Structure formats: structure tokens, C-alpha cells
C-alpha distance (Angstrom), angle and dihedral (degrees) to the residues before:
residue distance angle dihedral
X1 . . .
X2 3.78 . .
X3 3.76 125.6 .
X4 3.81 119.0 -123.0
X5 3.77 89.7 -136.1
X6 3.80 112.9 134.2
X7 3.82 108.0 -101.0
X8 3.79 118.1 -116.0
X9 3.76 116.1 -97.3
X10 3.79 102.8 -141.3
X11 3.77 109.1 -8.1
X12 3.77 138.7 31.0
X13 3.75 92.4 -131.4
X14 3.77 138.7 -45.2
X15 3.79 84.6 -89.4
X16 3.78 91.1 55.2
X17 3.78 90.2 49.3
X18 3.77 89.7 53.3
X19 3.78 89.0 46.7
X20 3.80 92.4 55.1
X21 3.79 88.5 52.3
X22 3.77 98.3 43.1
X23 3.79 104.8 35.4
X24 3.77 115.7 83.8
X25 3.80 118.9 -144.6
X26 3.77 130.8 -156.8
X27 3.77 114.4 -132.1
X28 3.76 102.8 -170.0
X29 3.75 118.4 108.8
X30 3.76 117.9 -119.4
X31 3.81 111.7 -83.5
X32 3.77 116.5 -113.6
X33 3.78 108.9 -104.4
X34 3.80 120.1 -171.0
X35 3.79 110.8 -147.0
X36 3.80 116.6 179.7
X37 3.77 121.0 -170.2
X38 3.79 130.8 -168.4
X39 3.79 87.4 -97.8
X40 3.80 89.9 65.2
X41 3.80 92.5 57.6
X42 3.77 119.3 82.0
X43 3.79 117.4 -119.9
X44 3.77 122.7 -140.4
X45 3.82 125.4 4.9
X46 3.77 114.8 -0.9
X47 3.79 116.0 -117.8
X48 3.78 103.1 -138.8
X49 3.79 96.6 -168.3
X50 3.81 116.3 89.8
X51 3.78 119.1 -122.9
X52 3.80 90.4 -124.4
X53 3.82 111.1 21.4
X54 3.80 93.0 -176.3
X55 3.80 91.7 61.1
X56 3.81 96.9 58.1
X57 3.79 123.7 94.7
X58 3.80 107.7 -116.4
X59 3.78 96.2 -138.3
X60 3.78 123.6 137.3
X61 3.81 121.8 -167.1
X62 3.80 89.9 -146.2
X63 3.81 97.8 33.6
X64 3.78 126.1 124.4
X65 3.80 97.6 -96.1
X66 3.80 118.3 105.6
X67 3.78 125.1 -136.1
X68 3.78 111.9 -86.4
X69 3.78 130.4 -142.1
X70 3.80 122.2 -101.3
X71 3.81 90.1 -109.3
X72 3.81 90.3 56.5
X73 3.80 92.0 46.1
X74 3.81 94.2 47.4
X75 3.84 109.7 34.8
X76 3.78 111.3 -170.1
X77 3.81 92.3 27.4
X78 3.79 116.3 159.1
X79 3.80 88.9 -128.2
X80 3.85 94.2 110.6
X81 3.81 87.3 58.4
X82 3.80 99.0 46.5
X83 3.83 101.0 25.7
X84 3.81 102.5 28.5
X85 3.81 95.9 154.0
X86 3.78 95.5 55.4
X87 3.77 97.5 46.8
X88 3.78 101.6 36.0
X89 3.79 110.7 26.5
X90 3.80 98.2 82.8
X91 3.78 102.8 28.3
X92 3.80 109.4 28.5
X93 3.79 94.8 96.1
X94 3.81 96.1 39.0
X95 3.82 94.9 44.4
X96 3.82 108.8 25.4
X97 3.80 117.9 -161.4
X98 3.81 111.6 -101.6
X99 3.84 118.4 -114.7
X100 3.81 93.0 -106.5
X101 3.80 92.0 55.5
X102 3.80 91.9 43.1
X103 3.81 90.2 54.7
X104 3.79 90.1 49.0
X105 3.81 94.8 49.0
X106 3.79 90.0 47.5
X107 3.81 88.4 57.4
X108 3.81 92.1 48.1
X109 3.81 91.3 51.3
X110 3.79 91.2 50.1
X111 3.81 91.5 47.9
X112 3.80 92.0 51.8
X113 3.81 90.7 46.3
X114 3.81 91.5 48.2
X115 3.80 91.7 53.7
X116 3.79 91.5 45.7
X117 3.82 96.6 50.3
X118 3.78 98.3 44.4
X119 3.79 103.9 -78.9
X120 3.79 97.5 -87.2
X121 3.81 93.0 139.9
X122 3.81 99.0 36.2
X123 3.81 94.7 106.9
X124 3.81 91.3 53.8
X125 3.81 90.7 46.9
X126 3.81 91.5 50.4
X127 3.82 90.3 51.3
X128 3.80 90.2 50.4
X129 3.83 91.0 50.2
X130 3.80 90.4 48.4
X131 3.81 91.2 51.9
X132 3.81 91.6 50.6
X133 3.81 90.7 47.7
X134 3.80 90.3 52.8
X135 3.81 89.3 60.3
X136 3.81 90.2 59.1
X137 3.80 98.3 -100.6
X138 3.85 101.0 157.7
X139 3.79 95.0 -157.5
X140 3.81 91.8 51.4
X141 3.82 88.1 48.4
X142 3.80 88.9 53.5
X143 3.79 90.2 50.2
X144 3.80 91.8 48.4
X145 3.81 89.4 50.9
X146 3.80 87.5 54.6
X147 3.83 91.3 52.0
X148 3.81 92.2 50.9
X149 3.80 92.1 45.2
X150 3.80 93.0 53.4
X151 3.80 98.5 32.8
X152 3.81 94.1 -121.0
X153 3.84 110.3 160.7
X154 3.81 87.2 -26.5
X155 3.77 133.9 74.5
X156 3.77 107.4 -91.4
X157 3.79 108.9 -104.3
X158 3.77 126.0 165.4
X159 3.80 90.7 -169.0
X160 3.81 94.3 55.7
X161 3.80 91.3 42.9
X162 3.80 89.5 53.3
X163 3.81 91.9 47.6
X164 3.81 95.4 51.8
X165 3.80 92.6 43.7
X166 3.80 88.4 50.6
X167 3.83 91.3 53.4
X168 3.81 91.5 46.3
X169 3.81 93.4 46.9
X170 3.80 91.5 51.1
X171 3.81 88.0 55.9
X172 3.82 93.8 50.5
X173 3.81 106.3 -92.4
X174 3.81 103.2 150.0
X175 3.80 97.3 -162.5
X176 3.80 90.7 55.8
X177 3.80 88.1 50.7
X178 3.79 88.4 53.9
X179 3.81 91.2 48.9
X180 3.82 91.0 50.1
X181 3.80 92.7 46.2
X182 3.81 90.3 52.7
X183 3.81 91.2 48.0
X184 3.81 91.6 51.2
X185 3.81 92.4 46.7
X186 3.82 91.8 52.0
X187 3.79 88.2 54.1
X188 3.83 91.6 46.6
X189 3.80 90.8 -118.0
X190 3.79 89.1 143.7
X191 3.80 96.7 162.9
X192 3.81 89.8 66.2
X193 3.80 98.1 32.8
X194 3.79 92.9 53.0
X195 3.82 93.4 56.1
X196 3.80 93.0 52.4
X197 3.81 94.6 42.9
X198 3.83 89.7 48.7
X199 3.80 90.9 57.2
X200 3.80 92.1 45.2
X201 3.81 92.5 47.8
X202 3.80 88.9 50.8
X203 3.80 89.7 55.2
X204 3.81 90.4 47.0
X205 3.82 95.4 52.8
X206 3.79 88.4 49.3
X207 3.79 87.3 67.9
X208 3.83 96.0 50.3
X209 3.80 124.0 103.6
X210 3.81 122.7 -94.8
X211 3.82 99.6 -137.4
X212 3.78 115.4 24.7
X213 3.79 128.2 24.7
X214 3.79 116.4 -91.2
X215 3.79 111.8 -117.6
X216 3.77 111.0 -100.0
X217 3.80 103.6 -113.7
X218 3.78 102.6 -160.9
X219 3.82 118.4 -167.6
X220 3.80 109.3 -99.3
X221 3.80 115.7 -111.4
X222 3.80 102.9 -134.8
X223 3.79 94.4 -161.4
X224 3.76 138.2 51.0
X225 3.76 106.1 -154.5
X226 3.79 107.5 -54.4
X227 3.80 94.3 -17.4
X228 3.77 133.8 75.0
X229 3.81 114.0 -95.2
X230 3.79 94.3 -121.6
X231 3.80 96.5 172.5
X232 3.81 94.0 53.6
X233 3.80 91.3 45.0
X234 3.78 91.9 49.1
X235 3.79 89.5 57.3
X236 3.80 92.1 49.8
X237 3.79 101.9 58.1
X238 3.77 93.3 104.8
X239 3.79 116.9 -155.7
X240 3.82 90.7 -0.7
X241 3.81 92.0 60.8
X242 3.79 112.5 109.0
X243 3.82 92.1 -136.6
X244 3.80 90.7 53.6
X245 3.79 91.6 48.9
X246 3.81 91.0 51.1
X247 3.81 89.8 49.0
X248 3.80 91.0 48.3
X249 3.81 90.6 49.9
X250 3.81 89.8 52.2
X251 3.81 90.1 49.0
X252 3.79 91.6 50.7
X253 3.80 88.5 52.1
X254 3.81 90.4 57.2
X255 3.81 104.0 -93.8
X256 3.83 103.8 153.2
X257 3.82 95.4 -160.0
X258 3.80 90.5 51.9
X259 3.81 89.6 50.0
X260 3.80 90.3 53.4
X261 3.81 92.6 48.6
X262 3.80 92.2 48.7
X263 3.80 88.5 50.7
X264 3.81 90.4 51.1
X265 3.81 90.8 51.5
X266 3.80 91.8 52.3
X267 3.81 96.1 41.4
X268 3.81 96.4 52.1
X269 3.80 100.0 23.6
X270 3.81 94.2 -119.7
X271 3.83 128.3 178.9
X272 3.78 94.1 8.9
X273 3.81 95.6 -52.6
X274 3.80 112.5 141.8
X275 3.80 109.1 -113.0
X276 3.81 111.5 -108.8
X277 3.82 118.2 168.0
X278 3.80 93.2 -172.8
X279 3.82 91.8 57.4
X280 3.80 90.0 43.7
X281 3.81 90.4 53.9
X282 3.80 90.7 49.2
X283 3.81 94.2 50.8
X284 3.81 94.0 43.8
X285 3.81 89.8 51.0
X286 3.82 90.8 50.6
X287 3.82 90.6 48.2
X288 3.82 91.7 50.4
X289 3.78 89.7 53.2
X290 3.80 86.0 57.9
X291 3.82 91.3 50.2
X292 3.81 98.9 -103.5
X293 3.87 103.9 158.4
X294 3.82 99.6 -163.2
X295 3.80 90.0 61.5
X296 3.81 88.7 59.9
X297 3.79 90.5 62.8
X298 3.81 92.2 48.5
X299 3.79 91.0 49.3
X300 3.80 87.1 54.3
X301 3.79 89.0 53.0
X302 3.81 92.2 47.9
X303 3.79 93.7 52.2
X304 3.81 92.5 43.8
X305 3.81 91.8 52.7
X306 3.80 98.1 34.4
X307 3.79 90.0 -127.7
X308 3.80 107.6 169.7
X309 3.81 90.7 -19.0
X310 3.79 138.1 59.5
X311 3.82 110.8 -79.3
X312 3.80 112.0 -102.0
X313 3.81 117.7 171.2
X314 3.80 93.3 -175.4
X315 3.80 91.7 59.0
X316 3.80 89.5 42.7
X317 3.80 91.2 57.2
X318 3.80 91.3 46.4
X319 3.79 93.2 53.9
X320 3.80 93.8 43.5
X321 3.80 90.4 50.1
X322 3.80 91.0 51.7
X323 3.80 90.0 49.0
X324 3.83 92.2 50.6
X325 3.80 89.9 53.6
X326 3.81 87.1 58.5
X327 3.85 88.6 59.0
X328 3.79 94.3 -103.3
X329 3.78 93.2 145.9
X330 3.80 95.5 -174.1
X331 3.82 87.1 69.0
X332 3.81 87.9 69.9
X333 3.80 87.7 68.9
X334 3.78 91.4 59.7
X335 3.80 92.2 45.8
X336 3.80 91.8 49.8
X337 3.79 90.0 48.1
X338 3.82 91.6 54.4
X339 3.83 91.2 49.4
X340 3.80 91.7 49.6
X341 3.80 91.2 50.1
X342 3.81 94.7 38.8
X343 3.81 92.1 -125.6
X344 3.80 119.4 151.2
X345 3.83 90.7 -0.7
X346 3.80 133.8 87.9
X347 3.79 94.1 -106.8
X348 3.80 143.1 -19.2
X349 3.78 113.8 -71.1
X350 3.80 114.2 -173.7
X351 3.80 93.6 177.2
X352 3.79 92.4 56.8
X353 3.79 90.8 43.4
X354 3.80 91.3 53.6
X355 3.81 90.6 50.0
X356 3.79 90.7 53.9
X357 3.81 93.0 47.3
X358 3.80 90.1 49.5
X359 3.81 90.8 51.8
X360 3.79 89.5 53.1
X361 3.81 92.2 46.8
X362 3.81 93.0 47.2
X363 3.80 87.7 57.4
X364 3.81 93.2 51.8
X365 3.79 96.5 -101.9
X366 3.80 108.2 154.7
X367 3.79 90.7 -151.2
X368 3.80 90.3 61.4
X369 3.81 91.8 56.0
X370 3.78 90.2 46.5
X371 3.82 94.8 50.6
X372 3.80 92.2 47.5
X373 3.79 87.3 51.2
X374 3.80 90.2 55.1
X375 3.82 91.8 49.6
X376 3.81 92.4 52.1
X377 3.80 92.6 41.7
X378 3.81 92.4 53.4
X379 3.81 98.0 30.4
X380 3.81 92.2 -121.0
X381 3.80 107.8 168.9
X382 3.82 90.2 -24.8
X383 3.78 137.8 67.2
X384 3.78 109.8 -81.7
X385 3.82 111.0 -102.3
X386 3.79 115.9 168.3
X387 3.81 95.0 -178.6
X388 3.79 92.1 53.5
X389 3.81 89.6 46.0
X390 3.79 89.5 52.9
X391 3.81 90.8 52.8
X392 3.79 91.2 51.7
X393 3.81 91.1 49.2
X394 3.81 92.2 50.5
X395 3.81 91.3 52.1
X396 3.81 90.3 48.9
X397 3.81 92.6 45.9
X398 3.80 91.9 51.0
X399 3.81 86.7 55.3
X400 3.83 89.5 53.7
X401 3.82 98.9 -103.7
X402 3.83 104.2 161.1
X403 3.81 95.0 -157.6
X404 3.81 88.5 57.1
X405 3.80 89.6 57.1
X406 3.79 87.1 53.2
X407 3.81 93.4 52.6
X408 3.81 91.9 46.6
X409 3.80 88.9 49.4
X410 3.81 88.7 54.8
X411 3.80 90.0 50.5
X412 3.80 92.1 51.6
X413 3.80 88.6 44.5
X414 3.79 97.1 50.7
X415 3.78 100.6 29.1
X416 3.81 91.8 -123.5
X417 3.82 111.7 140.6
X418 3.81 91.6 -11.8
X419 3.77 131.5 53.0
X420 3.76 111.9 -93.0
X421 3.80 110.6 -94.4
X422 3.80 115.5 165.4
X423 3.84 97.1 -175.3
X424 3.82 90.1 53.3
X425 3.80 91.6 44.6
X426 3.81 90.3 50.0
X427 3.82 92.3 51.4
X428 3.80 93.2 48.3
X429 3.80 93.9 46.0
X430 3.83 89.5 49.3
X431 3.80 90.7 51.3
X432 3.81 90.4 55.7
X433 3.81 96.9 36.9
X434 3.80 92.5 57.3
X435 3.81 88.7 62.8
X436 3.79 91.0 63.0
X437 3.83 124.9 113.8
X438 3.83 92.0 -85.8
X439 3.82 87.6 71.9
X440 3.82 85.9 80.8
X441 3.81 85.8 86.2
X442 3.80 87.1 78.5
X443 3.80 92.8 55.5
X444 3.79 92.4 49.9
X445 3.81 91.9 46.9
X446 3.79 91.0 52.0
X447 3.81 91.7 48.9
X448 3.80 89.7 52.7
X449 3.81 92.4 47.8
X450 3.81 92.8 50.4
X451 3.82 89.4 51.2
X452 3.80 90.3 53.2
X453 3.82 92.6 -110.0
X454 3.79 93.0 136.8
X455 3.80 96.3 165.8
X456 3.79 92.8 53.5
X457 3.81 91.4 45.9
X458 3.80 91.2 50.6
X459 3.81 91.2 49.8
X460 3.80 92.5 52.5
X461 3.80 94.5 44.4
X462 3.82 88.8 48.8
X463 3.80 90.1 54.4
X464 3.82 90.5 50.3
X465 3.80 90.8 45.6
X466 3.80 89.4 57.5
X467 3.81 88.5 54.3
X468 3.80 90.9 56.7
X469 3.82 104.0 -101.1
X470 3.81 106.9 150.9
X471 3.81 94.7 -157.6
X472 3.80 90.8 53.0
X473 3.81 91.1 49.4
X474 3.78 89.5 51.6
X475 3.82 93.7 45.6
X476 3.81 94.1 48.1
X477 3.81 92.0 48.7
X478 3.80 91.6 47.7
X479 3.82 91.5 51.1
X480 3.81 89.5 53.6
X481 3.80 92.6 50.0
X482 3.81 95.4 40.8
X483 3.79 102.1 42.5
X484 3.81 102.7 27.3
X485 3.80 109.2 -177.1
X486 3.81 90.2 3.9
X487 3.82 88.4 66.4
X488 3.83 86.0 79.0
X489 3.79 88.6 -135.4
X490 3.80 108.1 -179.1
X491 3.79 117.4 -143.3
X492 3.77 134.4 -173.7
X493 3.78 90.9 -71.8
X494 3.80 116.1 20.8
X495 3.76 121.0 -48.8
X496 3.79 119.4 3.9
X497 3.77 116.1 -90.1
X498 3.78 116.7 -129.2
X499 3.80 88.8 -100.6
X500 3.82 92.7 51.1
X501 3.78 91.7 47.4
X502 3.81 93.8 49.4
X503 3.79 91.5 45.7
X504 3.80 92.8 50.0
X505 3.81 92.7 46.8
X506 3.80 89.5 48.7
X507 3.82 90.8 52.2
X508 3.81 92.7 48.8
X509 3.80 94.1 47.1
X510 3.80 89.2 48.6
X511 3.81 92.6 53.4
X512 3.81 90.8 47.7
X513 3.80 90.8 49.5
X514 3.81 90.1 53.2
X515 3.80 87.8 59.3
X516 3.79 94.5 53.1
X517 3.81 104.0 -88.0
X518 3.80 102.5 146.9
X519 3.80 94.2 -169.0
X520 3.80 88.8 55.5
X521 3.81 90.7 49.6
X522 3.80 88.9 51.5
X523 3.80 91.9 51.7
X524 3.80 91.0 47.8
X525 3.78 88.0 54.7
X526 3.81 90.1 50.7
X527 3.82 90.5 48.5
X528 3.80 91.8 55.2
X529 3.80 92.9 41.3
X530 3.80 94.9 51.8
X531 3.81 98.4 28.3
X532 3.80 95.2 -117.7
X533 3.80 111.7 163.4
X534 3.81 90.1 -13.8
X535 3.79 140.8 42.9
X536 3.79 117.8 -70.4
X537 3.80 108.8 -97.3
X538 3.80 119.8 166.4
X539 3.81 93.0 -172.2
X540 3.81 92.4 57.6
X541 3.79 90.2 42.2
X542 3.79 88.9 56.1
X543 3.82 90.8 48.3
X544 3.82 91.0 52.3
X545 3.80 92.2 47.4
X546 3.82 88.7 49.2
X547 3.81 88.8 53.9
X548 3.81 91.2 51.3
X549 3.80 90.5 43.5
X550 3.81 90.2 55.6
X551 3.81 85.8 63.2
X552 3.82 91.1 54.0
X553 3.79 96.1 -103.6
X554 3.81 110.1 167.9
X555 3.82 94.6 -158.7
X556 3.82 90.7 54.9
X557 3.81 91.1 49.7
X558 3.78 90.3 51.6
X559 3.81 91.6 49.4
X560 3.80 91.5 49.8
X561 3.79 89.0 51.5
X562 3.79 90.1 52.5
X563 3.81 92.2 49.1
X564 3.81 90.7 50.9
X565 3.79 89.6 47.5
X566 3.80 91.4 54.7
X567 3.81 100.5 29.8
X568 3.78 94.2 -120.5
X569 3.80 112.3 151.8
X570 3.81 88.6 -23.9
X571 3.82 132.2 62.8
X572 3.79 115.9 -82.7
X573 3.80 100.8 -102.7
X574 3.79 121.4 152.2
X575 3.80 92.9 -172.7
X576 3.81 92.4 56.4
X577 3.79 89.4 44.0
X578 3.80 90.1 56.4
X579 3.80 90.8 47.2
X580 3.80 91.8 54.3
X581 3.81 92.4 46.0
X582 3.81 89.8 51.2
X583 3.82 91.1 48.4
X584 3.80 90.7 51.4
X585 3.80 89.4 55.5
X586 3.82 91.9 47.3
X587 3.80 91.5 52.8
X588 3.80 95.9 43.8
X589 3.82 121.1 21.7
X590 3.83 88.1 -165.9
X591 3.81 86.7 73.7
X592 3.81 91.9 70.9
X593 3.82 97.2 108.0
X594 3.84 98.4 46.2
X595 3.82 91.2 42.6
X596 3.82 91.0 50.8
X597 3.80 89.8 51.6
X598 3.80 91.3 46.7
X599 3.80 91.7 49.6
X600 3.80 89.2 49.4
X601 3.80 88.4 53.0
X602 3.81 89.6 50.9
X603 3.81 91.0 50.2
X604 3.81 91.5 52.2
X605 3.80 91.3 46.0
X606 3.81 92.2 49.8
X607 3.83 97.4 44.9
X608 3.81 101.9 31.8
X609 3.79 101.1 31.1
X610 3.81 97.5 158.6
X611 3.79 100.0 30.9
X612 3.79 129.7 114.7
X613 3.83 88.2 -108.8
X614 3.81 91.1 69.5
X615 3.81 89.7 48.0
X616 3.80 88.8 50.2
X617 3.82 92.1 52.0
X618 3.80 91.7 46.9
X619 3.81 90.8 50.4
X620 3.79 93.6 57.5
X621 3.83 95.3 83.8
X622 3.79 88.8 57.5
X623 3.79 93.1 47.0
X624 3.79 94.8 48.5
X625 3.83 99.3 64.4
X626 3.81 91.0 47.5
X627 3.80 91.5 50.6
X628 3.78 90.7 43.0
X629 3.81 91.9 50.5
X630 3.80 91.3 48.0
X631 3.81 91.2 50.7
X632 3.81 92.4 48.4
X633 3.81 98.0 42.5
X634 3.81 100.7 35.2
X635 3.78 112.7 17.4
X636 3.82 98.6 36.8
X637 3.81 95.1 46.1
X638 3.81 104.3 113.5
X639 3.81 99.2 -119.1
X640 3.78 94.3 40.3
X641 3.78 91.7 47.6
X642 3.80 90.7 54.2
X643 3.81 92.8 48.2
X644 3.78 90.9 46.2
X645 3.81 91.3 50.2
X646 3.82 91.0 51.0
X647 3.80 90.3 46.8
X648 3.81 91.4 52.1
X649 3.82 90.1 48.6
X650 3.83 89.9 50.8
X651 3.79 91.8 50.3
X652 3.80 89.8 48.6
X653 3.81 92.2 51.7
X654 3.82 92.3 47.0
X655 3.80 90.8 48.1
X656 3.81 92.5 51.2
X657 3.82 92.5 46.9
X658 3.79 91.5 49.0
X659 3.79 90.5 48.7
X660 3.80 90.7 50.4
X661 3.83 91.3 48.2
X662 3.78 92.9 52.1
X663 3.80 92.1 49.3
X664 3.80 90.5 51.8
X665 3.83 96.1 43.2
X666 3.89 98.9 82.6
X667 3.78 92.9 61.1
X668 3.78 100.7 36.2
X669 3.83 105.1 63.2
X670 3.92 106.1 79.0
X671 3.77 107.4 52.0
X672 3.73 98.4 61.7
X673 3.76 91.1 -154.7
X674 3.74 102.4 71.4
X675 3.82 90.5 -108.9
X676 3.75 126.8 158.1
X677 3.76 113.2 -61.7
X678 3.84 114.8 -113.9
X679 3.78 117.7 -108.7
X680 3.80 116.4 -92.7
X681 3.80 116.6 -86.9
X682 3.77 117.9 -96.6
X683 3.83 119.0 -137.8
X684 3.83 93.7 -88.3
X685 3.78 97.4 36.4
X686 3.82 92.8 93.0
X687 3.80 99.8 109.5
X688 3.81 95.9 -105.8
X689 3.80 119.5 132.1
X690 3.76 116.9 -104.9
X691 3.77 115.5 -106.9
X692 3.75 114.6 -122.5
């Protein structure tokens, strides 16, 4: 039952204000944890035929297809805009971009420029994109779907966004497929989401390495709660980072380990360094000359993939063999892969391949377990054994092997080896799919943010948010809240109005909260409680706080206690309020002061229910915004702040002088000439005669 008490205008209570200042909040989403029970495993003989063969991605780890480039895997990627040297320098003349793609990339460039220079030309750009989409250009259709989804230069419409993404996906645009898959998964339409995510995950694993695991390049979270994540940003400044420059200096002086690390940064594009396979090849070659064994394995990878050099499987095998002799056991995975495929060797040799995979597995290499799982799953050189394959995949997945997640997703999808579970399959496919080449959007967004190009960063994070990346949703929402008009948020007509900006931030935080971001859930609760970007709704606020509380968020527990204390959105219950306050303190010891104040408020409310003290406490939320407004509008105004500071200094000086005068007064009244005051009287210096 709700109280009829007038809701607070800008703060729950002075206590709640203190709580928001003193309680720390974690902003990372919950990590994906795969937990398999006996119920997930099939009993009895394994049925090796899928329930729906047409719904399964026909990808084989050891099939005849070669690894494809990122441009092939992600047609319509914005890479030519943000990494023009890498994608165009070697092949632009030999393979010119077709007119349809050129028209599309011209529109993307104009859109990025429009956001960067204040959005003056955004309406014209949107019309140009719409015209290109009308001709059947799938990439322009994908872009138009993005504009309708975000409400940029077009009326926001989820239906139109879905329609254009559907057209684009049917014509092969992978990012529209990702947007559709995310939309279906949010609506729990797993039978459609799983098919799209399966195809996207297949494309993603095509870009992974053959021997060692690719480093997991997670999108950088640019904020930590309400503040900028300075430590993470410092480590992402690429070649301008002081640590990178020191490492580069050491490499130039002949340090082999530094050479290898520099090569790793360039090969994978780590810590904000722009990916450059040619530079990676150069540094790995220099490191090998110095005897650095890990570079041998990476050179094997480079030649096997043809990354920055002409593909040469013979050289790849040579380098991987040299690396294995240096006890780099992950190199055995690459060697086994080449023997399975018959690349760089006289003929396929499954027996030798299995030996190499077993050597890797015996030395706790996740890739070895994964590859053995594939051999037993497909019956390659061994008797087919789906249950044994499943065990190998689980071991590899627990070690973080992304391809193993993909194979387990297929098992959950098809019901082979594991009981069919479409929600689980969808989640696992999504986990793998988000590591595909389209994840480069995050790197480009971060580069723009570090350069101070906030509008460009917001545009890129918004595109990623539409594809279902929780970190991008969180980053885009934070930019809107932090920078306001400076976020360069584009609305239906020009810059976003305050209402459009609040509504868009609310939508982004909500999506992030659905994916386990407790900070986002907390902000959604605040939005409903205060009516920011949406109508005030205490019931929904309580639901959002409950969601954040389920992730052990101390701030949410405190807020729930306050709502129980005042009967807002939750039943009036002082005992439950105390329980939530106590839980907040257990979770976060930094909450001691606000919890003590809240418990004091509860004590007053319980023992003096109808006294003026309760009325005084309840009046504080109304006093706070007035005091806050006065401080902002009067005290913090530059001229007034200076005058006030001088006035405070004057009062301080006058107070100190008055204090000094009073201390000197007892000894300065008898001489009449301002002489030195006599020393204080001793016990017997009172003028009385001494007693004999």
C-alpha cells in the first residue's frame, strides 16, 4: 500500500544523498558462467541427427574452406572509413570498390562528418541514405535501420528499423543480422535468434587463430559508475601511452621480449594500438632474430592466415615446428591443424594430427582439448564418440576457449550430445558472435573518445549498442548523461532536445540492465523514482532496485530500505527497511555513515511517530533541492563565488583578531601605556603577608 506522502523532488533524503556520494557501485556486467548439470547431458545412446537439420550452421573446423579476411566476413564494415590504410593500401587498385559500395561509404563519411561538425548536414545525409536504400543497397538499408532505431534525422520507429534491418540481413549484411538477432533474443524469440547468432558465430570463429587462443579484446568501459574510468583509458591510448613508448624504446634497443610484445600489440590491436599486420610481422621477425620463441609461433600464424604477407603453409609449418621445440605447446595445435587439412605437408595425416593435439592437451592447452573434441565429434581419424567430444569441449570451455563455446552452442541447438536448449544455445552463440570482426567498432569509438571527438564516439557506441553489446549501451548512455549537449546527440530534427536525450539514455541503460549491468539497473530505478526521461513510477523503480539488489548492489539495498521506510512503491515496513539498510552495510562498509543516519531516522520514526521530529525528517527532501538550487545559481556563480570567498576570508581574519584581542585583554588594562603585561601571579603572590 502506497503512502500519500508528497514524493521528493530531487533527492530521497539527505541520507540518500550521502549514500549516493559514499556508496561505491560496480559497473561491470555479470560474467557469463556456463554451468552444466546432469540434466543437460543426454542419457543412453546419442542421437546424432539434429532435430531440425536446416537450422544448423554447416561449418566444419577441419573442412575445406580457408579462413577469410575481416572484410569478407563483415561486408559493409566501416573499416575503410576508420582504418583506410589497412583495408585499401594493398588491394584498392587491384580490386576497386564497386559503385554501390562507394555510394554507401560516401554516405557513412558524410554522416560521421555531420556528427563531428554539429549535425548541420544530417538531414541531407539521411535523405541520401534513404535514396540509396530504396535502390536495394543492403548496407544503406542497414544504415537507415540504424537511423530509425536511434531517431537520428528520422522519427524513431522500432518497426521501420526492424524492416530495414530485415531487408539488409536478407541481402547479407552481417551487422543487420546481429541487430535482428539481438531484437529476437530480447523478445525471447529464441527459435529465430538462434539461427542468426549461429551464422554470426560461425563467421566469428572463422577469424580466430589456428594454434593459440586469440586474446579476448573486450570493449573498454569508459566509465566507473558516475566517473570516468581514468585507469582503463590511460591503458588504451595506443602509441601515445607512456608505457607503450617505454616498451617501444626497449624494443628499439634490442630487447627481444619487448619486440614480441610490440608485435602482439600491432597484430591484435591491443590497448588502443591501431592494428597493423605489416608492423607486427616486422617486430616478430626482429624478435626471432634475437631468439624469442613465442614470436616463432605468431609467425606461423601469420603465414598460415596470410595476414600482412602472402599465405605460405610450408613456412607456417616450419615456424610452428620451431616454436614447439621451444616447449610452446600451443604450437602443436597449429601443426595438428595443418596435418588435418593437408596444408604445407605431403598429405593429410590424422594420426599425426591427433598426436599433436594430445601433446597440447597433456600440457593443459585448451586448444588441444578443443581439437580432440572436434575429431571425436566428426569421427576424423578416430571412432566417432559424441559424449567424449562433449567432455573435451567442456574442459576447453572452462579454460575460456571461444571455439568450444561455439561447439557447445551447436550441441544445445541441435540436441546432439546435450539436451536441446535454445535459450542456452542463443546465449552461447551470442558470446562467440560478439567477438567477430564487427567488434572493431569499439576500438574506433574509444579512439574517437580519447581524441575528444565525443560526437563520433557516441555515434559508434550507439551503433554497437544496437547490435547488442552491453558495454557499448552503457558507454553511450553514460556519454549522454555526462556530456549533455556536448554529446552531439542527433535527434529527429537537429540536436537532441533534453527530452530526447533523457529518453535515449533511459532506453540504453534499460538494455544494459537487462544484460546484467547493476549500475544500469540502479540508474533505471532512479529514472522511474524521479521521473527522468520517463513518467514517475515507484513500482517500476522498486522492480529496478530489486534487480540491482539481486546483484549485491549496496546502493540498491539502501534505496529499497528507504522505500520501505516511506511506503513508496513498497509496503510501509520499518523492519524490512532496517534489514535492507543492514544488508547495504554488510555489502559495502563504506556505507557506514549513511546507514547510521538512516537507522537513526528509523529509531525516531518508531519511537516518536507523531512528533515534530518525524515531520522535520520528512521535510528534508523538500529543503534539499531549494538549498541545492541556491548553491548552484547563487553561490557557484563565478562572481558571487569570488565575493563569497573574500567575505569568508574577511570574517576569518576578524574572528582571529577578536580572539587575539580577548586573550590579551586581561593583562593590558592597568598600565595605561600599553606596556608589557606583568607575569601571572603565582600561588603566594596575592598580596597577603606571609605567616611566620
